[in-house]
C-alpha positions as CSV (number, residue, x, y, z in Angstrom):
1,X,-9.0,-21.4,-18.9
2,X,-6.1,-19.1,-19.5
3,X,-5.3,-16.0,-17.4
4,X,-2.2,-13.8,-17.5
5,X,-2.0,-11.1,-14.8
6,X,0.7,-9.4,-16.8
7,X,-1.5,-8.8,-19.9
8,X,-1.9,-5.0,-20.3
9,X,-5.6,-5.2,-20.7
10,X,-5.9,-7.3,-17.6
11,X,-3.9,-4.9,-15.6
12,X,-6.1,-2.0,-16.7
13,X,-9.3,-3.9,-15.6
14,X,-8.7,-7.2,-13.8
15,X,-12.1,-7.7,-12.4
16,X,-13.8,-9.8,-15.1
17,X,-10.7,-12.1,-15.0
18,X,-11.0,-12.4,-11.2
19,X,-14.6,-13.4,-11.6
20,X,-13.7,-16.2,-14.0
21,X,-11.0,-17.5,-11.7
22,X,-13.3,-17.5,-8.6
23,X,-15.8,-19.5,-10.5
24,X,-13.6,-21.9,-12.5
25,X,-10.1,-22.0,-10.8
26,X,-9.9,-20.2,-7.5
27,X,-6.3,-21.5,-7.1
28,X,-4.8,-21.0,-10.6
29,X,-1.2,-21.5,-11.6
30,X,-0.2,-18.6,-13.9
31,X,2.8,-19.5,-16.0
32,X,3.7,-15.8,-16.7
33,X,4.5,-15.1,-13.1
34,X,5.3,-18.7,-12.0
35,X,2.8,-18.6,-9.1
36,X,-0.5,-19.8,-7.9
37,X,-3.1,-17.0,-8.0
38,X,-5.6,-17.2,-5.0
39,X,-8.8,-15.4,-5.7
40,X,-11.6,-16.5,-3.4
41,X,-12.3,-14.6,-0.1
42,X,-12.4,-17.7,2.0
43,X,-9.2,-19.1,0.6
44,X,-7.4,-15.8,1.1
45,X,-8.5,-15.8,4.7
46,X,-7.1,-19.3,5.1
47,X,-3.7,-18.2,3.7
48,X,-3.5,-15.0,5.7
49,X,-4.3,-16.7,9.0
50,X,-1.6,-19.4,8.5
51,X,1.9,-17.7,8.3
52,X,3.5,-21.0,9.3
53,X,2.4,-22.6,6.0
54,X,2.3,-19.5,3.8
55,X,5.5,-17.5,4.5
56,X,6.0,-13.8,3.8
57,X,9.7,-14.3,3.3
58,X,10.7,-14.0,-0.3
59,X,13.1,-12.3,-2.7
60,X,12.0,-9.8,-5.3
61,X,8.8,-10.4,-7.0
62,X,10.5,-10.6,-10.4
63,X,11.3,-13.7,-12.3
64,X,14.9,-15.0,-11.8
65,X,17.6,-12.9,-13.4
66,X,20.4,-14.0,-15.8
67,X,23.9,-14.3,-14.4
68,X,25.1,-11.0,-15.8
69,X,21.9,-9.2,-14.7
70,X,22.1,-10.6,-11.2
71,X,25.7,-9.5,-10.9
72,X,24.7,-6.0,-11.9
73,X,21.9,-6.0,-9.4
74,X,24.2,-7.1,-6.6
75,X,26.7,-4.5,-7.6
76,X,24.0,-1.8,-7.5
77,X,22.7,-2.9,-4.1
78,X,26.2,-3.1,-2.7
79,X,26.4,0.7,-2.9
80,X,23.8,0.9,-0.2
81,X,22.9,-1.0,3.0
82,X,21.7,-4.6,3.0
83,X,18.0,-5.1,2.2
84,X,16.6,-6.8,5.2
85,X,13.2,-8.4,6.0
86,X,11.5,-6.6,8.9
87,X,7.7,-6.0,8.5
88,X,6.1,-6.9,5.2
89,X,8.6,-9.7,4.3
90,X,9.2,-11.3,7.6
91,X,7.4,-14.0,9.5
92,X,6.8,-14.4,13.3
93,X,8.5,-14.2,15.6
94,X,10.8,-11.8,13.8
95,X,7.9,-9.9,12.3
96,X,6.2,-9.6,15.7
97,X,9.2,-8.1,17.3
98,X,9.6,-5.4,14.6
99,X,5.9,-4.7,14.5
100,X,5.8,-4.1,18.2
101,X,8.6,-1.5,17.9
102,X,6.6,0.7,15.5
103,X,3.1,0.1,16.8
104,X,3.2,3.0,19.2
105,X,3.4,5.4,16.2
106,X,0.0,4.1,15.0
107,X,-1.8,3.8,18.3
108,X,-5.2,5.6,18.7
109,X,-3.6,8.5,20.6
110,X,-0.9,8.9,18.0
111,X,-3.4,8.9,15.2
112,X,-5.6,11.4,17.0
113,X,-2.6,13.7,17.6
114,X,-1.9,13.7,13.8
115,X,-5.5,14.7,12.8
116,X,-4.9,18.5,13.0
117,X,-1.8,18.1,10.7
118,X,-3.8,16.1,8.2
119,X,-6.7,18.6,8.2
120,X,-4.3,21.5,7.8
121,X,-2.7,19.8,4.7
122,X,-6.1,19.0,3.2
123,X,-7.5,22.5,3.6
124,X,-4.3,24.1,2.2
125,X,-4.4,21.8,-0.9
126,X,-8.1,22.3,-1.6
127,X,-7.9,26.1,-1.2
128,X,-5.1,26.2,-3.8
129,X,-7.5,24.9,-6.4
130,X,-9.9,27.8,-6.4
131,X,-8.0,29.8,-8.9
132,X,-8.5,27.3,-11.7
133,X,-10.7,24.5,-12.8
134,X,-10.3,21.7,-13.8
135,X,-7.7,20.4,-11.4
136,X,-5.7,17.2,-11.5
137,X,-6.6,15.4,-8.3
138,X,-3.7,12.9,-8.1
139,X,-0.9,15.4,-8.2
140,X,-2.8,18.2,-6.4
141,X,-4.2,16.2,-3.5
142,X,-3.9,12.4,-3.5
143,X,-0.1,12.3,-3.7
144,X,0.9,15.3,-1.4
145,X,-1.6,14.6,1.4
146,X,-0.3,11.2,2.6
147,X,3.2,11.9,1.5
148,X,3.4,15.0,3.7
149,X,1.9,13.1,6.6
150,X,4.4,10.3,6.6
151,X,7.2,12.7,5.8
152,X,6.2,14.6,8.9
153,X,6.3,11.5,11.0
154,X,9.9,10.9,9.8
155,X,10.8,14.6,10.1
156,X,11.6,15.0,6.4
157,X,11.9,18.7,5.5
158,X,9.7,20.2,2.8
159,X,12.6,20.7,0.4
160,X,13.2,17.0,0.3
161,X,9.6,16.0,-0.4
162,X,10.3,15.6,-4.1
163,X,13.1,13.2,-3.3
164,X,10.9,11.4,-0.8
165,X,8.3,10.8,-3.5
166,X,10.9,9.6,-6.0
167,X,12.3,7.2,-3.4
168,X,8.8,5.8,-2.8
169,X,8.3,5.3,-6.5
170,X,11.7,3.5,-6.8
171,X,10.8,1.2,-4.0
172,X,7.8,-0.2,-5.9
173,X,9.5,-0.7,-9.2
174,X,8.9,-4.4,-10.2
175,X,5.8,-4.8,-8.0
176,X,3.4,-6.6,-10.3
177,X,5.0,-5.6,-13.7
178,X,8.0,-6.3,-15.8
179,X,10.5,-3.4,-15.7
180,X,13.6,-3.4,-17.9
181,X,17.0,-4.1,-16.3
182,X,17.9,-0.5,-16.7
183,X,14.7,0.5,-14.7
184,X,15.5,-2.0,-12.0
185,X,19.1,-0.7,-11.5
186,X,18.0,2.9,-11.5
187,X,15.4,2.1,-8.8
188,X,18.0,0.3,-6.7
189,X,20.2,3.3,-6.9
190,X,17.2,5.4,-5.8
191,X,16.8,3.1,-2.8
192,X,20.5,3.6,-2.0
193,X,19.9,7.4,-2.0
194,X,17.0,6.9,0.4
195,X,19.2,4.7,2.7
196,X,22.1,7.1,2.7
197,X,19.9,10.1,3.4
198,X,18.2,8.4,6.4
199,X,21.5,6.9,7.6
200,X,22.7,10.5,7.9
201,X,19.6,11.5,9.7
202,X,20.0,8.6,12.2
203,X,23.6,9.7,12.9
204,X,22.4,13.2,13.6
205,X,19.7,11.9,16.0
206,X,22.3,10.0,18.0
207,X,24.0,13.4,18.6
208,X,20.8,15.5,19.0
209,X,17.7,13.4,19.6
210,X,14.3,14.8,18.5
211,X,10.7,14.1,19.1
212,X,10.2,12.0,16.0
213,X,9.9,8.4,14.8
214,X,13.6,8.2,13.8
215,X,14.7,8.9,17.4
216,X,12.1,6.5,18.7
217,X,13.5,3.7,16.5
218,X,17.0,4.5,17.7
219,X,15.8,4.2,21.3
220,X,14.0,1.0,20.7
221,X,15.3,-2.4,21.9
222,X,14.7,-5.8,20.4
223,X,15.1,-9.2,21.8
224,X,18.1,-11.0,20.1
225,X,17.2,-13.8,17.8
226,X,19.2,-16.2,20.0
227,X,16.9,-17.2,23.0
228,X,20.0,-18.0,25.1
229,X,21.1,-14.4,25.0
230,X,19.2,-12.3,27.6
231,X,20.5,-8.9,26.5
232,X,18.1,-6.7,24.5
233,X,19.9,-5.0,21.6
234,X,19.4,-1.9,19.6
235,X,18.2,-2.0,16.1
236,X,21.1,-1.9,13.6
237,X,21.1,0.7,10.8
238,X,20.0,-1.7,8.0
239,X,17.0,-2.8,10.2
240,X,15.9,0.8,10.8
241,X,16.3,1.7,7.1
242,X,14.1,-1.3,6.1
243,X,11.4,-0.2,8.5
244,X,11.6,3.4,7.2
245,X,11.4,2.2,3.6
246,X,8.3,0.1,4.2
247,X,6.6,2.8,6.2
248,X,7.3,5.2,3.4
249,X,5.6,3.0,0.8
250,X,2.8,1.8,3.0
251,X,2.2,5.3,4.3
252,X,1.6,7.0,1.0
253,X,1.3,4.8,-2.1
254,X,-1.8,3.0,-1.0
255,X,-3.6,6.0,0.5
256,X,-3.0,8.0,-2.7
257,X,-4.7,5.3,-4.8
258,X,-7.6,4.9,-2.3
259,X,-8.3,8.6,-2.2
260,X,-8.3,8.9,-6.0
261,X,-10.7,6.0,-6.5
262,X,-13.0,7.3,-3.8
263,X,-13.2,10.8,-5.3
264,X,-13.7,9.4,-8.8
265,X,-16.7,7.4,-7.6
266,X,-18.2,10.5,-5.9
267,X,-17.5,12.7,-8.9
268,X,-19.3,10.2,-11.2
269,X,-22.3,9.9,-8.8
270,X,-23.8,13.4,-8.1
271,X,-26.6,11.8,-5.9
272,X,-24.0,10.1,-3.7
273,X,-22.0,13.3,-3.5
274,X,-25.1,15.2,-2.3
275,X,-26.0,12.5,0.2
276,X,-22.5,12.7,1.8
277,X,-22.3,16.4,1.7
278,X,-25.7,16.7,3.4
279,X,-25.0,13.9,5.9
280,X,-21.3,13.8,7.0
281,X,-22.1,10.8,9.2
282,X,-21.9,8.7,6.0
283,X,-18.2,9.6,5.5
284,X,-16.6,6.7,7.4
285,X,-18.7,4.2,5.4
286,X,-17.8,5.8,2.1
287,X,-14.1,5.5,3.1
288,X,-14.5,1.9,4.1
289,X,-16.3,1.0,0.8
290,X,-13.5,2.9,-1.1
291,X,-10.9,0.7,0.6
292,X,-12.9,-2.5,-0.5
293,X,-13.7,-1.2,-4.0
294,X,-10.3,0.2,-4.8
295,X,-8.1,-2.4,-3.2
296,X,-5.0,-0.3,-3.9
297,X,-2.9,-3.3,-2.9
298,X,-4.4,-5.7,-5.4
299,X,-2.2,-8.6,-4.3
300,X,0.8,-9.7,-2.2
301,X,3.2,-12.6,-2.4
302,X,3.4,-15.7,-0.2
303,X,5.7,-18.8,-0.4
304,X,4.6,-22.2,0.7
305,X,6.8,-23.2,3.6
306,X,5.7,-26.9,3.3
307,X,3.7,-29.1,1.0
308,X,0.0,-28.2,1.5
309,X,-3.4,-28.3,-0.1
310,X,-5.4,-25.1,-0.8
311,X,-8.9,-25.3,-2.2
312,X,-8.3,-28.9,-3.4
313,X,-5.1,-27.9,-5.3
314,X,-1.8,-29.4,-4.2
315,X,0.8,-26.7,-3.5
316,X,4.4,-28.0,-3.3
317,X,6.8,-26.6,-0.8
318,X,8.6,-23.5,-2.2
319,X,5.8,-22.6,-4.5
320,X,5.0,-18.9,-4.8
321,X,1.4,-17.6,-4.4
322,X,-0.2,-14.4,-5.5
323,X,-2.8,-13.6,-2.8
324,X,-5.4,-11.4,-4.6
325,X,-7.1,-8.9,-2.4
326,X,-8.6,-7.2,-5.4
327,X,-10.5,-10.4,-6.3
328,X,-11.5,-11.3,-2.7
329,X,-13.0,-7.8,-2.2
330,X,-15.2,-8.4,-5.3
331,X,-16.2,-11.9,-4.2
332,X,-20.0,-12.1,-4.9
333,X,-20.4,-14.8,-2.2
334,X,-19.4,-12.2,0.4
335,X,-20.4,-8.9,-1.2
336,X,-23.7,-8.6,-3.0
337,X,-23.4,-6.6,-6.2
338,X,-19.7,-6.5,-5.5
339,X,-18.8,-4.4,-8.6
340,X,-21.1,-1.6,-7.4
341,X,-19.9,1.2,-5.0
342,X,-22.3,0.8,-2.1
343,X,-21.3,2.6,1.2
344,X,-24.5,1.3,2.9
345,X,-23.4,-2.3,2.9
346,X,-24.1,-4.1,6.1
347,X,-20.8,-6.1,6.0
348,X,-18.4,-3.4,4.9
349,X,-15.7,-4.5,7.4
350,X,-15.5,-8.0,5.9
351,X,-13.2,-6.7,3.1
352,X,-9.5,-7.6,3.1
353,X,-8.2,-4.3,1.9
354,X,-5.9,-4.1,4.9
355,X,-5.1,-7.8,4.9
356,X,-5.9,-10.1,7.8
357,X,-4.0,-12.0,10.6
358,X,-0.5,-11.1,11.8
359,X,0.2,-8.9,8.8
360,X,-2.9,-6.8,9.1
361,X,-1.9,-3.3,7.9
362,X,-0.3,-1.5,10.9
363,X,-1.3,1.9,9.3
364,X,-5.0,1.0,8.7
365,X,-6.2,3.6,11.3
366,X,-4.0,6.3,9.8
367,X,-5.4,5.6,6.3
368,X,-9.0,5.6,7.5
369,X,-8.4,8.9,9.3
370,X,-6.8,10.5,6.2
371,X,-9.7,9.3,4.1
372,X,-12.2,10.6,6.5
373,X,-10.6,14.0,7.0
374,X,-10.0,14.4,3.3
375,X,-13.7,13.8,2.5
376,X,-14.9,16.0,5.4
377,X,-12.9,18.9,4.0
378,X,-13.8,18.2,0.3
379,X,-17.5,18.1,1.1
380,X,-17.3,21.2,3.3
381,X,-15.3,23.3,0.8
382,X,-16.7,22.2,-2.5
383,X,-20.3,22.6,-3.8
384,X,-19.7,20.0,-6.5
385,X,-17.1,18.1,-8.4
386,X,-17.4,16.2,-11.7
387,X,-15.0,14.4,-14.1
388,X,-13.5,16.5,-16.9
389,X,-13.6,15.3,-20.5
390,X,-9.8,15.0,-20.5
391,X,-9.9,11.8,-18.4
392,X,-8.9,8.5,-20.0
393,X,-8.9,6.7,-16.7
394,X,-5.7,4.9,-17.2
395,X,-4.3,2.8,-14.3
396,X,-0.7,2.0,-13.4
397,X,0.7,-1.0,-15.2
398,X,0.8,-3.4,-12.2
399,X,-1.2,-6.4,-11.1
400,X,-0.2,-5.8,-7.5
401,X,-0.7,-2.0,-7.0
402,X,-3.8,-0.5,-8.7
403,X,-4.4,3.3,-9.0
404,X,-5.3,5.9,-11.6
405,X,-2.4,7.8,-13.2
406,X,-4.5,11.0,-13.1
407,X,-8.0,12.3,-12.4
408,X,-9.1,15.6,-13.9
409,X,-12.0,17.3,-12.1
410,X,-14.2,20.3,-12.5
411,X,-14.8,21.8,-9.2
412,X,-17.3,24.4,-7.8
413,X,-16.3,26.0,-4.5
414,X,-18.8,26.0,-1.7
C-alpha cells in the first residue's frame, strides 16, 4: 500500500488512511517524511512506555535542509537564545527533573484555584455573542479562552495577547507540514521575539518577584547533570525560555482544537446537545470523548535509540518514528464504532489523547477543566447552537496538529 501523510487530502481527513495502515501495515515507512508511522493502539503504548528505546530527543521535524538554508536558519536562531530540550523533547532523567519543576503549577489545588478565572473568561466571551448570530467560534471562544488562561499563569498583560498568540503560531510552524524557507525563518524570528520578551520579564522578576510562574521558575533549583556535583543550581535563562515556550503551545493550541471539535459535534447533534443541557453530569464524559475523537495532537516524533523490532518490523537505530495518536484513538480493536462520537463509552479513559508514560501531558487536568467549564457555561447560557451554512470545515494543513480553521455557529441565548 501507499500512504503519504503530507498529501493535502489526507491531512484534511486522515482517518480512512489510518484504518488501512492499522489493518495492513501498522508500522509503515513513509518516504515523504522519512519515518515509520505507528498506528495501532497497542504498538503506540509499547513505544510510549519505553523512552529508553524510543527517544524524544530530536531536531526539527523537517527534512534536512540544504547548506545555504541551514546557514540562514542558524543565523536567524543566533539572534535569540539557544533552543534547548527540556520537556517535550528531552528524555529521563533530564526530562524528569524539568517536569518536576513545573508540576506544582498543574497540581489539583493549582487547577482548582484557576477555575474561577476560566469561568469568568468563558462567561465574558459567551455574553459578547448575544448581539449577533452567527458567531465564529474559533476566534470568539476557542482561541482566547485557553490563551488567556496560560497568559495569566505567565502574567502576560492583555495588551500583549496578540503577540502571545503570534508567538504560539510561530512555534508550531513546520509541525507536520512543509513550510517554505521564508516561513521557517519568519517563525524563528517570532520565537526570538518571544524569548527576548520573556528574558526581559525574567530580569524584572529578579528585581521584583511576583506571585507567578516566572518567579517560581527563577526560584526553582535543579540537580546538576554531573552526579559528582552536589550543588543544586538555578535554571539558566535558555532553560526557562524553553519551558515557557512549550507551556505556551501545550497550554493553548491543543485546547483550542479540542474545544472546537467538541462544539462542532454538539452543534451537529441536537439530541446530544439537549441531553447534555438537561443533565450536566454528562459533561466530563463529553469532554473526554472529545479528547479521544479530536486528538488535537495527531502525532509526535520519536527516534530509535537502538536497533529494535516493533510489530514485527525491524527498526534500525537512528530511525525516526511518527507515533500516531489520531489513529490509536480510532483503533476499532479498543473502541467500538470508533468513528462515532459516543460520550457514554465504558472505556473512555483508554484513549491516548494525552499520551502515556513519562511524557503524559502535564497539563491534562487543566485541559479537562477548561473543557468542562466551557461546556457548563455554554449549556447554561445558550438554548441551542447549530452550524451555519458558511462552514466549509477546513482543517489546518498538518498531519501532527489537527483543528478546524473556523466554525460558524447560529446561537440562541437561553
